[in-house]
Structures are given as structure tokens and as C-alpha cells.
C-alpha positions in Angstrom: -1.9 30.9 -8.4 -4.7 29.0 -6.5 -4.1 28.7 -3.0 -4.7 25.6 -1.0 -8.2 26.4 0.0 -9.2 26.6 -3.3 -7.8 23.5 -4.3 -10.6 21.0 -5.6 -9.1 17.9 -4.5 -8.2 17.6 -0.4 -4.7 16.1 -1.2 -3.7 19.3 -2.7 -5.5 21.4 -0.1 -6.5 19.9 3.6 -3.8 17.0 3.3 -1.3 19.1 1.7 1.4 18.6 3.9 1.2 14.8 4.4 1.9 14.1 0.9 5.2 16.0 0.1 7.1 12.7 -0.1 5.1 11.5 -3.1 5.4 14.6 -4.9 8.5 14.3 -6.9 7.3 10.9 -8.0 3.7 11.4 -8.9 2.9 14.9 -9.5 2.7 16.7 -13.0 6.3 17.8 -12.4 7.5 14.2 -11.3 5.9 12.8 -14.5 7.9 15.7 -16.7 11.2 14.9 -15.1 10.7 11.2 -15.6 10.1 11.7 -19.3 13.3 14.4 -19.6 15.3 11.7 -18.0 14.2 8.6 -20.1 14.6 10.8 -23.2 18.2 11.8 -22.3 19.3 8.3 -21.3 17.7 6.9 -24.5 19.8 9.6 -26.2 23.0 8.4 -24.7 22.2 4.8 -25.5 22.5 5.7 -29.0 25.4 7.1 -28.9 27.0 4.5 -27.3 25.9 1.9 -29.8 28.8 1.7 -32.1 26.4 0.4 -35.0 25.2 4.3 -35.3 27.6 5.8 -36.6 25.4 9.1 -37.3 25.7 9.6 -33.4 29.6 9.6 -32.3 30.4 8.3 -28.7 30.3 11.3 -26.5 32.8 12.3 -24.0 32.5 11.7 -20.2 31.8 15.5 -20.1 29.3 15.6 -22.6 27.1 12.4 -20.9 27.6 14.2 -17.6 26.3 17.4 -18.9 23.3 15.7 -20.3 22.6 13.9 -16.9 23.1 16.9 -15.1 20.0 18.3 -16.9 17.9 15.4 -15.9 19.3 15.1 -12.1 18.8 19.1 -11.7 15.6 19.3 -13.7 13.6 22.0 -11.6 9.8 22.9 -11.4 10.7 26.2 -13.3 11.9 24.3 -16.3 8.8 22.0 -16.0 6.9 25.2 -16.3 8.6 25.9 -19.7 7.8 22.9 -21.1 4.2 23.1 -20.1 4.4 26.6 -22.1 5.7 24.7 -25.3 2.6 22.2 -24.5 0.2 25.2 -25.3 1.5 25.6 -28.7 2.3 21.9 -29.6 -0.8 20.5 -27.7 1.1 17.4 -26.9 3.2 16.8 -24.0 5.6 14.3 -25.3 6.2 16.4 -28.1 6.5 19.5 -25.7 9.6 17.3 -24.0 11.4 16.7 -27.3 11.3 20.4 -28.3 12.9 21.9 -24.6 15.7 19.0 -24.7 16.4 20.3 -28.5 16.1 24.2 -27.2 18.0 23.3 -24.3 20.9 21.6 -26.0 21.1 23.7 -29.2 23.7 26.1 -27.9 26.0 23.1 -27.0 28.6 22.6 -30.0 28.9 18.7 -29.3 25.5 17.9 -29.4 23.8 20.4 -31.9 24.7 18.5 -35.0 22.6 15.3 -33.4 19.8 16.8 -31.6 17.5 14.9 -34.2 18.3 11.8 -32.2 16.5 12.9 -29.1 13.3 10.7 -29.6 14.7 8.5 -32.1 12.3 5.7 -33.5 10.1 6.7 -30.3 6.4 6.7 -30.0 4.9 8.7 -27.3 4.1 5.6 -25.1 7.8 4.6 -25.3 8.8 7.3 -22.9 5.3 7.4 -21.0 5.4 3.5 -20.3 9.3 3.9 -18.8 8.0 7.3 -17.1 5.6 5.8 -15.4 7.1 2.4 -14.2 10.0 4.5 -12.6 7.8 6.9 -10.8 5.4 3.9 -9.5 8.5 1.7 -8.7 10.3 4.8 -6.6 7.3 5.9 -5.3 6.0 2.2 -3.8 9.7 1.6 -2.6 10.7 4.7 -1.2 7.0 5.9 0.3 4.7 2.8 0.2 6.7 0.2 1.6 8.8 2.3 4.2 5.3 3.6 5.7 3.7 0.0 5.4 7.1 -1.4 7.3 6.7 1.6 10.1 3.3 0.6 10.6 4.0 -3.0 10.7 6.5 -2.6 13.0 4.2 -0.6 15.2 1.6 -3.1 15.5 4.3 -5.8 16.1 5.2 -3.6 19.0 1.8 -3.4 20.2 1.3 -7.1 19.6 4.6 -7.7 22.4 3.1 -5.2 24.5 -0.2 -6.8 25.1 0.6 -10.4 24.5 -0.4 -11.5 28.0 -3.9 -9.2 28.2 -6.5 -11.6 27.9 -9.7 -10.4 26.5 -13.3 -11.6 25.6 -13.1 -12.4 21.9 -16.6 -12.1 19.6 -17.5 -14.3 16.8 -20.9 -13.2 15.1 -20.6 -10.4 18.1 -21.2 -12.7 20.9 -19.2 -13.8 23.7 -16.3 -16.4 22.3 -13.3 -18.0 23.5 -11.1 -15.5 25.2 -7.5 -14.5 22.9 -5.3 -11.6 24.3 -5.1 -8.3 22.8 -1.5 -9.0 21.3 -2.6 -11.9 19.6 -5.2 -9.7 17.6 -2.6 -6.9 16.7 0.0 -10.0 15.9 -2.6 -11.2 13.4 -3.0 -8.0 11.6 0.6 -7.8 11.6 1.2 -11.2 9.7 -1.4 -10.3 7.4 0.1 -7.0 6.0 3.5 -8.9 6.4 2.6 -10.9 3.6 1.4 -8.3 1.2 4.5 -6.3 1.8 6.4 -9.6 0.4 3.8 -9.5 -2.2 4.9 -5.7 -3.1 8.7 -6.5 -2.9 8.8 -9.1 -5.1 6.6 -7.2 -7.6 8.4 -6.9 -11.3 7.9 -3.2 -13.2 8.1 -3.9 -16.7 8.8 -1.4 -19.8 9.2 -1.4 -23.6 10.9 0.8 -26.4 9.8 -0.7 -29.3 7.8 1.8 -31.4 4.6 2.5 -32.9 2.9 -0.7 -32.5 5.2 -2.8 -30.8 7.5 -4.4 -33.5 10.4 -2.1 -33.9 9.1 -1.1 -37.2 11.1 2.2 -38.0 13.8 0.8 -35.8 14.7 -1.7 -38.4 14.2 0.2 -41.2 16.7 3.0 -40.2 19.2 0.6 -38.8 18.3 -2.9 -40.2 21.7 -4.2 -38.8 21.7 -3.6 -35.2 19.5 -5.9 -33.0 17.0 -3.6 -31.5 15.5 -6.3 -29.3 18.9 -6.7 -27.3 19.7 -2.8 -27.4 16.0 -1.8 -25.8 16.5 -4.6 -23.2 19.9 -3.3 -21.9 18.4 0.0 -22.0 15.5 -0.9 -19.9 17.2 -3.1 -17.7 20.1 -0.1 -17.2 17.1 1.9 -15.7 16.0 -0.5 -13.2 13.2 -1.9 -15.4 12.4 -5.4 -16.6 12.1 -5.6 -20.3 8.8 -6.6 -21.8 9.6 -8.3 -25.4 5.6 -8.6 -26.3 3.7 -5.6 -26.5 1.1 -3.6 -29.1 1.9 0.5 -28.7 1.5 0.1 -25.0 3.1 -2.0 -22.2 -0.1 -4.0 -21.1 -0.3 -2.5 -17.7 -0.6 -6.0 -16.5 2.3 -5.2 -13.9 0.7 -2.1 -12.8 -2.8 -4.1 -12.1 -1.0 -6.4 -9.8 0.9 -3.9 -8.2 -2.5 -1.7 -7.4 -4.4 -5.3 -6.5 -1.7 -5.8 -3.6 -1.9 -2.4 -2.3 -5.7 -2.7 -2.4 -5.5 -6.0 -0.1 -3.5 -4.1 1.9 -6.3 -1.3 2.4 -8.7 -4.0 2.9 -6.9 -5.1 5.6 -6.4 -1.7 7.4 -10.1 -1.1 7.0 -10.6 -4.3 9.0 -8.1 -3.1 11.3 -9.5 0.1 11.9 -13.3 -1.0 12.3 -12.1 -3.6 15.3 -9.9 -0.8 16.8 -13.0 1.7 16.7 -14.9 -0.9 18.2 -12.4 -1.8 21.0 -12.5 2.1 21.6 -16.3 2.1 21.8 -16.4 -0.7 24.4 -13.8 1.1 26.6 -11.0 -1.6 25.7 -8.7 1.4 25.0 -8.7 5.1 26.0 -7.2 7.6 23.9 -4.4 9.9 25.3 -6.0 13.3 25.7 -4.4 16.6 23.9 -5.0 19.8 25.7 -6.9 22.4 23.3 -8.4 19.7 21.0 -12.1 19.2 20.7 -13.7 15.9 20.4 -17.4 17.2 19.6 -19.0 20.7 18.8 -21.6 20.6 20.9 -20.5 17.3 23.8 -17.6 18.3 25.3 -17.0 14.7 27.0 -16.4 13.2 23.7 -12.8 11.7 22.6 -13.4 10.5 19.2 -11.6 8.1 17.4 -11.2 10.0 14.4 -7.5 8.8 13.3 -8.9 5.6 12.3 -12.4 7.1 10.9 -9.9 9.2 8.9 -7.9 6.1 7.9 -11.0 4.0 6.8 -12.5 6.9 4.9 -9.3 7.4 3.0 -8.6 3.6 2.3 -12.0 3.4 0.6 -11.0 6.2 -1.6 -8.0 4.5 -2.4 -9.5 1.5 -3.4 -11.9 2.9 -5.6 -9.4 4.4 -7.6 -6.7 1.3 -7.4 -9.5 -0.8 -8.5 -10.7 0.9 -11.3 -6.9 1.6 -12.6 -6.2 -2.5 -12.2 -9.4 -3.1 -14.2 -9.1 -0.4 -16.9 -5.3 0.0 -17.5 -5.0 -3.6 -18.6 -7.8 -2.8 -21.5 -6.8 -0.9 -24.8 -8.7 -0.9 -28.0 -6.7 -2.9 -30.7 -3.0 -1.4 -30.8 -3.7 1.6 -28.8 -6.3 3.9 -27.6 -6.0 6.9 -25.2 -8.5 6.2 -22.6 -5.6 4.9 -20.2 -3.8 8.3 -20.4 -6.4 10.4 -18.2 -6.4 7.1 -15.6 -2.8 6.8 -15.5 -2.5 10.6 -14.0 -4.5 9.3 -11.2 -2.1 6.9 -9.6 -0.9 9.6 -7.5 -4.3 10.1 -6.1 -4.7 6.2 -5.1 -1.5 6.6 -3.7 -2.2 9.6 -1.8 -5.2 8.5 -0.3 -3.7 5.1 0.8 -0.6 6.9 2.5 -2.9 9.3 4.2 -4.8 6.4 5.8 -1.6 5.0 6.6 -0.5 8.3 8.6 -3.8 8.2 10.4 -3.6 4.7 11.4 -0.2 5.3 12.8 -1.4 8.5 14.2 -4.4 6.8 16.0 -1.9 3.9 17.1 0.2 6.3 19.2 -2.9 7.7 21.2 -4.2 4.2 22.1 -3.9 3.4 26.1 -5.4 0.2 27.2 -7.9 -0.1 29.9 -7.1 -3.3 31.7 -10.4 -2.8 34.4 -12.9 -2.6 31.4 -11.3 -5.7 29.7 -11.1 -7.6 33.0 -14.7 -6.8 33.9 -15.8 -8.5 30.9 -14.0 -11.5 31.1 -15.3 -11.8 34.4 -18.7 -11.4 33.6 -18.5 -14.0 30.6 -17.9 -17.7 32.6 -20.1 -19.1 29.9 -17.0 -19.5 27.6 -16.0 -22.1 29.6 -18.7 -24.4 28.0 -16.1 -25.1 25.3 -13.4 -26.3 27.5 -15.6 -28.4 29.7 -17.5 -30.1 26.7 -14.3 -30.9 25.1 -12.8 -32.3 28.2 -16.0 -34.5 28.5 -15.6 -35.8 25.1 -12.3 -37.2 25.9 -13.4 -39.0 29.0 -16.8 -40.9 27.1 -19.1 -38.6 29.1 -22.2 -39.0 26.6 -23.8 -35.9 24.7 -21.3 -33.6 26.4 -21.9 -30.7 23.9 -25.9 -31.2 24.3 -25.2 -30.9 28.3 -23.4 -27.7 28.2 -25.9 -26.6 25.7 -28.6 -26.9 28.1 -26.7 -25.4 30.6 -25.2 -22.2 29.0 -26.8 -21.2 25.8 -28.5 -17.9 25.8 -27.9 -17.3 29.4 -26.1 -14.3 31.2 -26.6 -15.8 34.7 -23.5 -18.6 34.2 -21.3 -18.0 37.1 -18.1 -19.6 38.3 -20.2 -21.3 40.8 -22.6 -22.5 38.3 -19.4 -24.2 36.6 -18.0 -25.5 39.7 -21.5 -27.6 40.7 -21.6 -28.7 37.1 -17.5 -30.1 37.0 -18.1 -31.4 40.2 -20.8 -33.7 39.1 -19.0 -35.2 36.1 -17.2 -38.4 36.2 -13.8 -37.8 35.1 -10.6 -38.3 36.3 -9.5 -36.2 39.5 -6.6 -34.3 37.4 -8.8 -33.6 34.8 -11.3 -32.3 37.2 -8.7 -30.3 38.9 -7.8 -28.5 35.9 -11.1 -27.8 34.9 -12.1 -26.2 38.3 -8.6 -23.9 37.9 -10.0 -22.2 34.5 -11.0 -18.8 34.6 -12.0 -17.0 31.7 -8.6 -15.0 31.9 -6.6 -17.9 31.9 -8.4 -19.9 28.7 -6.3 -18.2 26.3 -4.8 -21.2 24.5 -1.6 -20.5 23.1 -2.5 -16.8 22.3 0.2 -15.0 24.1 2.8 -17.0 23.2 1.8 -16.6 19.3 1.9 -12.6 20.1 5.4 -12.9 21.4 6.7 -15.1 18.7 5.4 -12.6 15.7 
């Protein structure tokens, strides 16, 4: 058995411990267990259809025994399935054979074992398994962690709602905002994507080799297979897709992956901004005894969590974007190029999960540096050119923009006194002049603090 140190992927090596929540859903074991579950539940559904007289309705005890095999399915049993696969060279057929072997000594089930995998193509089992795996991992892990991250960001938004800071557009000093408002902007963007994730539909099909119920109709023409299948798919928590080829076309997966990819882009933007604010000294990072920032420069406290998050978000998007572009494409009624690609959903979700963990870890280390932020504002009186020229426009002063441009553009020597002299010479009402004279960079924040507190 290879150790973590010999793992090719860092997801199963360096970062192994951080991804335990995803493993029950998106590992090879998770896939096999979901396939076992689908096969057993389909088998039970056939026994419950009164028109299938060859499979009598099972007793509650028998149904309980069937479901218990799915619920208690272990990694040891998954290894048994993999051993069968070495002979069949077919992963889903190995599931069918394992189920028949498991229940062959059950006298209540032995006569009906051939109804395991009845009228199914492998993709009937696979598409439902992946849909459930993705649905459960999205709801239980992806959404849970994203909501925790957003809650953290909202907390920072309210905490720093009144902390005025110099904004920068095009990297240049611009009208002030507050640090809290900047956090609130990110939280609002993420909240919208979370809403999209919660609305996501997870589809499934169970209609045979090319999506037409061919074998079903020949075996039992008297059964309404569309209704039976719809009821079955709805019963396992998915929505029925009636129009498919051999494969469910994966459009819903593309929608889901695109939404998570948008989340990743928002977080890359957020990580880079925080990285920049740390670089400028707007934030300090809490120190941890015995941690090392640089192998050669002892003074350094690097923003490694935000850098780690950014890198893993990029990896996640490389995979998710490929998945969303590739999976909806299949030659004619079926090709297998999606099979190997689907197995990488766990990697795409894994890198995303690592990134969210790192971002939260980085946020919890931040300490705001009021002195640096205040100093930046106090050295940027030129940003008050905007409100001054706007008030001048109101009171009909000709060429207000041009006058302020001549006074301030490109200058780093604009002071409070410079603006005071300029304002005092303006022919505007006394109350308007008083308002302008009382302005300071740290008070010129518009509604930023209110917006942050309402977030």
C-alpha cells in the first residue's frame, strides 16, 4: 500500500487530511457505494411494480436487508468488487456480480437475482450515482463551507464598516471607501452564487441503451416505464430527464461546475486584494510561535494562505471548466470519453475545498493596521477634488472639472491648506462652502459604512 508520501496527487498526499469530508462522496469507494445503492433501490422498485409478476413484493424484512447492504457497504466490500472487476474488466458488471454473490444464499431473493440490473445499461446506474454523489457533496460540503466563508466575510464587513480607507482605481488613489464595504462587496457576490447553487437541479435517467426503453418495452409492454422510472428517480432525490441518448447529457453538471467556477473567480479576486492590502500594510497577520516565513529572511510573515487559496482555485477552475466544456459532448448516442473525465469531479471539488479552507484560515489571521490606513488617507487630500468640483457644478461655476484638474492632476503635493485656499475663493453659498471646508479624506466615504452594516 502506497503511503501519502508516494501519492502523485497532493489531494491524497500533502492535503489528505483536509479532504476527508469529500471522500464518502467522490472517492472510488464513494462511486462504488452509490452504484450498489442504485442497483439495490432499482431492484426493490421492480418488486413493488405489481405488473412485474415474476418478482413478488418483498417483505419488509427482505427490503430492510437489501437496504442495509447499501447503507453499511464498506471499503472491504468495495475491494471485493474491484477484485471481480479484474476479471470482468467492467466496473458496473462487477457490481452486478457482487450483488448476486452477496444475496445468493438469501432464500427470499435467490430466485430473482437476475432482476439485478434489469433492463439497465451501465450508464443508467452511473448517471444516477454521479448525480447523487455531486448533489450530496455540493450540499453537505461545498455549500456548507461557502456559507461559513461568507459568514466570516460578513463579520469582517460589519467589524470594519467604519474604517475609512483610500480606494484605488487603476492602482491610483481614488475616492475613499471603508474596509468593511470592500468585504461586503465580496460577500454579496458570493451570496448570489450560493443562491444559484441552492437552485441547481440534479437530473437523472433510467431508460436503457439509447434512451428509448427498448428492452423494457419488449419485456413488459404493459408497464408505463416512463412513469415507473420518473417515480424511481424522484424517490432517490433527483429529477427525471425524459429526453436522453444512452447518457444523461450532463448539461446540469456543466451548469453546476460553471457556478462553482464563478465562485472560484470571485475568490481569486478576493485573495489578490487581501494579498495587496497585506503588502501595503493595511493588515498585519497574527504570528504563530515556531512558524517560519522565509528560509532566508527571518523577518517575513508571508500571506501564504491567500496565495495557497489562489493557486488551488486556479487548479479547480482548470478542471471544472474542462468538465463543463467536455461532458455535454458525446459522439452519436454514446462514447466513453466522459467516463474518465467524470472521475476527476473529486479533484475539481477537492482543490476548491482546499482553497476555501485556506481563505478562511487567512481571514482568521488578519489584524487591521489603523495607523497605516490613516496615514495613507492623510497623504491623499487630492481625492477631495471630486466632491469640490461636483458642488461647483451644482452652483453653476464654469469649468469646475477643468479647474480642479489644473489644481490636482498628477500632483502629490495637494494638502488640506491648498484645498482650503481654493474653496474659500469659490463663489458658492456659505453653507456649501462650510460643508466642503469640513471634508476630510476619512469622512468622504458616502454611504460606504451604512452599506457595509446592512450587508
